[in-house]
Every structure is written in C-alpha cells, then in structure tokens.
N, C-alpha and C positions, 0 to 999 in steps of 0.2 A: 667153347666158351672158356674153358680153363686155360687155353692157350692165349687168349686175349689178355687175360689178367697177368700172365707171366711176361708178356712183352712190354707191359707198362709199369713194371716195378720202379724204374728210374724216375718216371714222371711223378709218382707219389712221393718219392724221397725229395726231389727237387722242390716240389710244391711245399712239402712239409718243412724242409730246411729254409726255404725262402720266406715262408710265413713266420717261422720262429725268429729269423734274423731281424726283421723289421720291428716287431714289437719289443724285442730284447734291447735293441739300440735305443728305442724310444724310452723304455723303462730306465736304462742307464743314464740317459740324458736327463730324465726327470729326477732321478736320484741325485745327480750332480747339482741340478738346480736347487733341490731341496736342501742339500748339504750347504750350498753357498748361502741360501736364505737363513738356515739355522745358524751358520757362523756369523752372519750379519746381525741377527736377532740377539745372539749371545753377546756380541760386542756392544750392541746398543744397551742391553741390560746391564752389562758391566759398567758402561759409561754412566748410565742413570744411577746406579748404585753409588758410584764414586761421587757423582754430583750431589746426591742426597746426603752422603756422609760429609762432604764439604759444607753443605748448607747447615747440617746439624752442628758441626764444629763452629761455624760462623755464628749461629744463634746462641750457642753456649757461651762463646766469647763475648757477644753483645750483652747477654744477660749478666754475666759476671761484671762487665764494665758498668752496667746500669745499677747493680747492687753496690758496687764499690763507690760510685759517685751519686747515689740516691739522695744523700743529705747535703750535697754541694750547695744548693740554693739556700737551704735553711742555715747552714753554717756561715755562708757568706753574709747573710742578713744578721747573724749574731756578732759578727766582727765589730760593728760600731758599739754594741753593748759592752763587749770586752774592752774596747778602747776607752769607753766612758768610765768603767770600773778602774782601769789602770790609771787614768788621769786623776780620778778621785783619790786613789791611794797615794799617788805621787805628790798631790798638792798638800802643802803644809797648812792645815786648817786648824786654827785655834778655836774657831767658832763651831761648836758641834751642831748648831742649827743649820749652818751651810752644808755641812757634811750630810746631815739627814736629808736636806732638800735634794742634794746631788744623788743620794741613794734612791730617793723616791722617783726622781726623774729617770734614773737608770732602770728601776723596776718597771715603770710605765713603758719604757722603750722595749724592754724584754717581753713584757706581756703583749705588746702590739705585734712583735715578731712572731710570738707563739700563736696568737689568735689568727694572724694572717696565714699561718701554716696549718690551721685546723685544730689547734689545741684550745679547749675551752675549760675554764675553771668551774668547779662545782662547789658553791658556797651556799648551803641550804638552810641557813639560820632562819627560823620562823616558817619554813615550808613543811608540808606533810612529809613524813618519813617515806622514802622510796627505796625498797630493798635492792632494786636494780642499780642504784647509783650511790647508796649510802650503806655504811656498815655501823650498826649500833654498838657502841662500846658500853653504854649503861643506860638505865632508865631512871628518871627522877620525877618527883612530884614538882609541878610548876603551876603557880597561879597566873603567871604571865603568858603562858603558851597553851594553846589548845592541845588536848590529848592526842598523842600520835604525831606531834609536830617536833621538829628539831629545835632543841633548846640551845645547844652549844656545838661548835665544830672544833675538834681537836686537830684535825688535819684536813685540808681542803682536797677534794677529789678533782680528777681531770678526765675530760672526754677528748678523744682524738677522732675527728671527723664522725662525731656522734657515736663512737664506740668507746666503752668504758676503758680507760687506761689505768685509773686508780680510783677506788671508791673513797668517798669522804668518810672520815671517822667521826661519828657524831654521838651526842647524848640526846635521848628522846624523852619527851614528856609522857609520863605514865597515863594510861587510859583510866578514866574515872571509875 
C-alpha cells in the first residue's frame, strides 16, 4: 500500500497545480473587472462633482444678478416721477399755486408707484395706538380724542408688503 502512494505523487501535484491555476486566473480576471469598474465610478464621481460645482457657480452668478437688478422694475417706474420733478423745476412759474399743483400731482404719482410696489403709508391720526406700527413720542391730555388714541403724527410710518419698514412717530391721548 505504501508503494501505491509513492507511484502517484505526480498525480497529486498536477491536480493541485491545475486546480489552483483555474481559480487564480478567475480571481485575477475578477480583480481586473473590479479595477475597471472602480476607475469608471471614480471618473463618474469626479464628473458629478465638477457638474455640481459648475451648477453652484451658475446659481451664485444668477443670485448676484437678481440682487443687482432687483430694483429695476421699481426704478423704471420712478423715472416718470423724476421727469415730472425736473420739468417742474425747469418751468419758470410765477404762480406758486401752479407749482404747488404740480408738486401735488408728482407726489400722487410717486405714492401710486410705491403702493404698486407694496409700500403702504401708516397715518394713524384718530386711531388707537398700536405699538407694533407706532412709536409714541409723547402723551397729552386731549378732549377731542379717546384715551389711548393717536392725537398727532410727527412722521408717517411705512409698511412694505405688510412688514413694518418705519414706525409712525405719534402723540397719544392720555388715559383718563
């Protein structure tokens, strides 16, 4: 029995060598495929990163342009008001009544442009004091106004799209 094992030692080697050669080639082939796939994924990731960077730069550029020209519509609507003021100043008016009428028309034109763009005047004379829209400058006794109501406005307030831009500076009637 020991002689039979000695006569077949080459058979064991060839089987062992042949068995190792097949799986080794398969593993190398699989490694090459994985390396190629990794290289492709790396290239795709790099391309995606570059595309995202370009998109970020494009959005930043668009945002800057939007900020730069955000007031374009408003300012173009104000140009006729400027023209009216310049025409009024250029006219030689001896009659101050005509000058006043021109200024009033120009003010109406200006207020229309501002209201069309969301700017609303706060003129609270006779209304209850509202600390969210009014700033009390003083308190006075008043027989003509109810207590806690606005008696006089020093400076009108302004709301822009319902958000306070500037409070009205007011005098308030003293509580009894």
